[in-house]
C-alpha positions as CSV (number, residue, x, y, z in Angstrom):
1,M,-9.1,85.0,-31.6
2,E,-8.8,83.0,-28.6
3,S,-6.2,85.4,-26.9
4,I,-8.3,88.2,-28.0
5,I,-11.3,86.6,-26.1
6,K,-9.0,85.9,-23.0
7,H,-8.2,89.6,-23.1
8,L,-11.9,90.8,-23.3
9,M,-12.7,88.5,-20.2
10,E,-9.9,90.1,-18.1
11,I,-11.2,93.5,-19.0
12,T,-14.7,92.7,-18.1
13,G,-13.4,91.2,-14.9
14,H,-11.4,94.2,-13.6
15,R,-12.7,96.7,-10.9
16,D,-9.3,98.5,-11.0
17,H,-8.4,101.5,-13.7
18,D,-4.9,100.5,-13.9
19,L,-5.5,96.8,-14.7
20,L,-8.4,97.7,-16.9
21,N,-5.9,99.9,-18.9
22,I,-3.2,97.2,-19.0
23,S,-5.7,94.9,-20.3
24,V,-7.0,96.9,-23.1
25,I,-3.9,97.9,-24.4
26,S,-2.4,94.5,-24.2
27,A,-5.3,93.2,-26.4
28,L,-4.9,96.0,-29.0
29,S,-1.1,95.6,-29.0
30,E,-1.4,91.9,-29.7
31,L,-4.3,92.2,-32.3
32,T,-2.4,94.8,-34.1
33,N,1.0,93.4,-33.7
34,A,2.1,97.1,-32.7
35,Q,5.8,98.2,-32.3
36,R,4.2,100.3,-29.4
37,A,1.0,100.8,-27.9
38,R,0.3,103.2,-25.1
39,V,-2.6,104.6,-22.8
40,L,-2.2,108.4,-22.9
41,D,-4.0,110.6,-20.4
42,I,-5.5,113.9,-22.0
43,L,-5.2,116.7,-19.6
44,Q,-6.6,120.4,-19.8
45,V,-5.0,123.1,-17.5
46,G,-6.5,126.3,-18.8
47,E,-6.1,126.7,-22.3
48,N,-3.4,124.3,-22.8
49,V,-3.9,120.4,-23.3
50,F,-1.4,117.9,-22.8
51,M,-0.8,114.1,-23.3
52,K,0.7,112.1,-20.4
53,P,1.8,108.4,-21.1
54,Q,0.4,106.2,-18.4
55,I,0.9,102.6,-19.7
56,T,3.2,101.8,-22.7
57,I,3.7,98.3,-24.3
58,E,7.0,97.8,-26.5
59,Q,7.5,95.0,-28.6
60,G,4.7,93.0,-26.8
61,K,6.4,93.9,-23.2
62,L,4.9,96.0,-20.7
63,A,7.2,98.8,-19.9
64,S,7.6,100.1,-16.3
65,I,6.9,103.6,-15.5
66,E,7.8,103.1,-11.9
67,D,11.3,104.6,-12.2
68,A,9.9,107.6,-14.3
69,T,10.8,110.8,-12.4
70,A,8.4,113.2,-11.4
71,L,11.1,115.8,-11.4
72,A,10.8,116.1,-15.1
73,N,7.8,117.3,-16.9
74,P,6.5,114.1,-18.5
75,D,3.7,115.9,-20.1
76,I,3.6,116.2,-24.0
77,P,1.8,119.4,-25.4
78,L,-0.9,118.2,-27.6
79,A,-0.1,121.0,-30.0
80,Q,3.1,118.9,-31.1
81,F,0.7,116.4,-32.5
82,P,-1.7,118.8,-34.7
83,E,-3.4,115.8,-36.5
84,L,-4.5,114.4,-33.0
85,A,-5.6,117.8,-31.9
86,A,-7.7,118.2,-35.1
87,G,-9.2,114.9,-34.6
88,I,-10.2,115.5,-31.0
89,A,-11.7,119.1,-32.0
90,K,-13.7,117.2,-34.4
91,Q,-14.6,114.4,-32.0
92,E,-13.4,111.8,-34.1
93,S,-13.2,108.2,-32.8
94,V,-10.1,107.2,-34.8
95,V,-7.1,109.4,-35.9
96,E,-4.7,108.1,-38.3
97,F,-1.1,109.8,-39.2
98,V,2.0,108.4,-41.0
99,N,5.0,110.2,-39.7
100,M,8.2,110.8,-41.6
101,D,9.9,107.6,-40.8
102,G,6.9,105.8,-42.6
103,D,5.3,104.6,-39.5
104,R,1.5,104.7,-39.2
105,I,0.2,106.0,-35.7
106,I,-3.5,105.2,-34.7
107,W,-4.9,107.2,-32.1
108,L,-8.3,106.1,-30.4
109,P,-9.6,108.9,-28.4
110,V,-12.0,107.5,-25.7
111,W,-15.1,109.6,-25.7
112,M,-17.4,109.7,-22.6
113,N,-20.3,112.1,-22.4
114,D,-18.5,114.4,-25.1
115,K,-15.6,114.7,-23.1
116,I,-12.1,112.8,-23.3
117,S,-9.5,112.0,-20.6
118,V,-8.1,109.1,-22.1
119,C,-6.5,108.1,-25.6
120,L,-5.0,104.9,-26.9
121,E,-2.1,105.0,-29.4
122,I,-0.8,102.1,-31.5
123,L,2.5,102.6,-33.7
124,N,2.8,100.1,-36.6
125,P,3.7,100.5,-40.3
126,E,0.8,98.2,-41.5
127,I,-2.7,99.0,-42.8
128,Y,-5.1,97.1,-40.9
129,N,-8.0,95.3,-42.8
130,D,-11.7,95.9,-42.1
131,N,-12.0,93.0,-39.7
132,T,-9.2,94.1,-37.6
133,K,-10.8,97.6,-37.3
134,E,-14.0,96.1,-36.4
135,V,-12.6,94.1,-33.7
136,M,-10.7,97.1,-32.5
137,G,-14.2,99.1,-32.4
138,G,-15.7,96.2,-30.1
139,I,-12.9,96.3,-27.8
140,L,-13.3,99.9,-27.4
141,V,-17.0,99.6,-26.7
142,V,-16.4,97.2,-23.9
143,Y,-13.6,99.2,-22.5
144,R,-15.6,102.3,-22.5
145,N,-18.5,100.9,-20.9
146,F,-16.3,99.5,-18.0
147,Q,-14.6,102.8,-17.7
148,N,-17.9,104.6,-17.1
149,L,-18.8,101.9,-14.5
150,L,-15.5,102.3,-12.7
151,D,-15.6,106.3,-12.9
152,Y,-19.2,106.2,-11.3
153,S,-18.2,104.3,-8.5
154,E,-14.5,105.2,-7.9
155,R,-14.3,108.9,-9.1
156,D,-15.2,112.3,-7.5
157,S,-18.0,113.6,-9.7
158,L,-16.5,117.2,-9.7
159,T,-12.9,117.0,-10.1
160,G,-12.6,113.3,-11.6
161,L,-9.8,112.4,-9.2
162,L,-10.3,109.2,-7.0
163,N,-12.8,109.3,-4.3
164,R,-12.3,108.6,-0.5
165,K,-13.8,105.4,-0.6
166,T,-11.2,104.1,-3.0
167,F,-8.4,105.1,-0.6
168,D,-8.0,101.9,1.5
169,D,-7.6,99.7,-1.6
170,N,-4.8,102.0,-3.1
171,F,-3.2,102.2,0.3
172,S,-3.1,98.6,0.6
173,K,-1.5,98.3,-2.9
174,I,1.2,100.7,-1.6
175,L,2.0,98.5,1.3
176,R,2.2,95.5,-0.9
177,T,4.7,96.9,-3.2
178,S,6.7,98.4,-0.3
179,V,10.1,96.7,0.1
180,Q,9.8,95.2,3.5
181,K,12.3,93.1,5.6
182,P,11.6,89.5,6.4
183,I,9.4,89.6,9.5
184,I,11.6,87.9,12.4
185,E,11.3,87.9,16.2
186,S,14.0,90.8,16.5
187,V,12.1,93.0,14.3
188,S,12.5,96.7,15.3
189,P,9.4,98.5,16.7
190,P,7.9,101.1,14.6
191,E,9.6,104.0,16.2
192,V,12.9,102.7,15.1
193,E,11.7,101.8,11.6
194,R,11.0,105.2,11.0
195,R,14.4,106.4,11.2
196,H,15.5,106.3,7.5
197,T,18.5,107.6,5.8
198,G,17.7,110.6,3.4
199,K,18.5,108.8,0.2
200,E,16.4,106.0,0.5
201,K,13.3,105.5,-1.6
202,Q,10.1,105.2,0.2
203,H,6.4,105.8,-0.3
204,W,4.8,109.1,1.3
205,L,1.4,110.3,2.0
206,A,0.5,114.1,1.8
207,V,-2.6,115.9,2.6
208,L,-3.3,119.0,0.8
209,D,-5.7,121.9,1.6
210,I,-6.6,125.0,-0.2
211,D,-5.8,128.3,1.7
212,H,-8.7,130.5,2.6
213,F,-11.1,128.3,0.5
214,K,-14.0,129.7,2.5
215,R,-13.3,133.0,1.4
216,V,-13.4,132.1,-2.3
217,N,-16.9,130.6,-2.0
218,D,-18.1,133.7,0.1
219,Q,-16.5,136.3,-2.1
220,F,-16.8,134.6,-5.6
221,G,-19.7,132.1,-5.2
222,H,-19.6,128.4,-5.2
223,L,-19.3,128.1,-9.1
224,Y,-16.0,129.8,-8.9
225,G,-15.0,127.7,-5.9
226,D,-15.9,124.5,-7.9
227,E,-13.7,125.8,-10.7
228,V,-10.9,126.3,-8.5
229,L,-11.2,122.7,-7.2
230,I,-11.5,121.5,-10.9
231,L,-8.3,123.4,-11.6
232,I,-6.3,122.2,-8.8
233,A,-7.1,118.7,-9.7
234,N,-6.0,119.2,-13.2
235,L,-2.7,120.9,-11.9
236,M,-2.3,117.8,-9.7
237,R,-2.7,115.5,-12.6
238,T,0.1,117.2,-14.6
239,S,2.4,117.7,-11.5
240,F,2.4,114.0,-10.4
241,R,3.4,110.7,-12.1
242,P,0.8,108.1,-13.3
243,T,1.9,105.7,-10.5
244,D,0.9,108.3,-8.0
245,K,-2.6,108.2,-6.5
246,L,-4.6,111.4,-6.1
247,F,-7.7,111.5,-4.0
248,R,-10.4,114.3,-3.3
249,F,-11.3,113.5,0.2
250,G,-14.1,116.1,0.2
251,G,-14.5,119.9,0.3
252,E,-10.9,121.5,-0.5
253,E,-9.2,118.5,1.1
254,F,-7.1,116.4,-1.1
255,V,-4.7,113.2,-0.4
256,I,-1.8,112.2,-2.5
257,L,0.2,108.8,-2.5
258,L,3.5,109.4,-4.0
259,R,5.5,106.4,-4.8
260,S,8.9,105.3,-4.4
261,T,11.1,108.5,-4.2
262,T,13.7,109.9,-1.6
263,K,12.8,112.4,0.8
264,E,14.6,115.1,-0.9
265,D,12.8,114.5,-4.1
266,A,9.5,114.3,-2.4
267,Q,10.1,117.5,-0.7
268,M,10.9,119.1,-4.2
269,I,7.9,117.5,-5.9
270,F,5.6,118.9,-3.3
271,E,7.2,122.2,-3.4
272,R,7.0,122.3,-7.2
273,F,3.5,121.7,-7.4
274,R,2.8,124.4,-4.7
275,E,4.8,126.9,-6.9
276,N,2.8,125.9,-9.8
277,V,-0.6,126.6,-8.0
278,G,0.8,129.9,-6.8
279,R,1.6,130.8,-10.2
280,Y,-1.7,129.8,-12.0
281,P,-4.0,132.7,-12.9
282,F,-7.3,131.3,-11.6
283,P,-10.2,133.1,-13.4
284,Q,-11.9,135.9,-11.4
285,V,-10.4,134.5,-8.2
286,G,-6.6,135.6,-9.1
287,T,-3.9,134.0,-7.0
288,V,-4.8,130.8,-5.0
289,T,-2.3,129.2,-2.6
290,V,-2.1,125.5,-0.9
291,S,-0.8,124.2,2.3
292,I,0.8,120.7,2.3
293,G,1.7,118.3,5.1
294,F,3.4,115.0,4.2
295,A,4.8,111.9,6.0
296,H,6.5,108.7,5.0
297,I,4.5,105.5,4.7
298,D,5.4,103.2,7.5
299,P,4.4,99.6,6.5
300,F,4.0,98.8,10.4
301,E,1.3,101.6,10.9
302,P,-2.3,101.9,9.8
303,A,-3.4,104.4,7.2
304,V,-5.2,106.5,9.9
305,G,-2.0,106.8,12.0
306,I,0.0,108.0,8.7
307,I,-2.7,110.3,7.8
308,G,-2.6,111.7,11.3
309,R,1.1,112.5,11.1
310,A,0.7,114.2,7.6
311,D,-2.4,116.1,8.9
312,Q,-0.3,117.4,11.9
313,A,2.3,118.7,9.4
314,L,-0.4,120.2,7.3
315,Y,-1.7,122.0,10.5
316,F,1.8,123.1,11.3
317,A,1.8,124.6,7.7
318,K,-1.6,126.5,7.9
319,T,-0.9,127.9,11.5
320,N,2.8,129.2,10.5
321,G,1.9,131.3,7.4
322,R,0.1,128.9,5.0
323,N,1.4,128.4,1.4
324,R,4.0,126.0,2.5
325,V,5.1,122.1,2.5
326,C,6.0,120.8,5.9
327,H,7.5,117.2,6.4
328,Y,6.2,115.7,9.5
329,E,9.5,113.8,10.6
330,A,11.6,116.8,9.8
331,L,9.2,118.9,12.3
332,V,9.7,116.2,15.0
333,E,13.2,116.1,14.6
334,T,13.7,119.8,15.0
335,G,11.5,120.0,18.0
336,E,8.9,122.1,16.1
337,L,6.3,119.3,16.6
338,K,5.8,116.9,19.4
339,I,4.9,113.1,18.6
340,E,1.0,112.7,19.5
341,Q,-0.5,109.3,19.1
342,S,-4.5,109.2,19.2
343,E,-6.9,106.6,18.4
344,D,-9.4,109.2,17.5
345,S,-10.5,109.7,13.8
346,V,-8.3,112.3,12.0
347,E,-9.9,115.6,11.3
348,F,-8.4,117.5,8.4
349,F,-7.8,121.3,8.8
């Protein structure tokens, strides 16, 4: 019981979604002696609903998802688990299922205002007594309350993505996890540090803009414009990894922090997302396209400078045909863009 109280103290002390999720799934894993416990995002894109593993604890140990590639689709159609789908349709708070191997799976959908975006999963052959179930319910109440508080302060109210004011903290976390060389007197200047080999894994920042979004609002009205924004956000969630951070900066402007991948893979990931948007049948509106500019995250450069470089690549994409992905460093290398340094605030196009 002492360890459970400790976990509850951790849950109530966090101001970060990832740490909150780790704390709650750790508490449930320890309480139930689970073989596996997972935090699953529940994503809906059009008529399709998917589960996306976010955090996993195997045999009491946190399993890293940092190396999970975004090139393979990690989403699991909810239809593969009809028992859970039926429970969610009935808005049940606990769904139990015994698979062919005799393992008992307990799903705990986390309901907020009659909507679900997160589900907790526990795999264990044991049958839990009433006391254990009561403690599980108490943990879920605390978790749901703090999720609500964090969502209110950190999430964009329309799309559910992270809002602009959370960007600095998330950007700082990216820098802290960057592999940096020891700082010595002979350290190379930022211009030299930007020259990387193509196969080196780096962090990336992308600025995304919906093409001709004003026409959507003018022609179809703001309600359909809002629906386009919501569906773009849903497509973003299914296209990127749980470790990547997705923001709505306002209007039709989005920012993506893509973690630890090569330049070639980053280009492929962004191109795949662009193609997914172009193929998606938006209700009433039809076809929608996006333009993306991205740049690598240099630990020696402030966020405004990196956003500025990605924004220059985005502007190049939008003035050269739209519906394309442009990499800032590649454009500079080919001479299509000139290096521009400015201390002014960045404007998004």
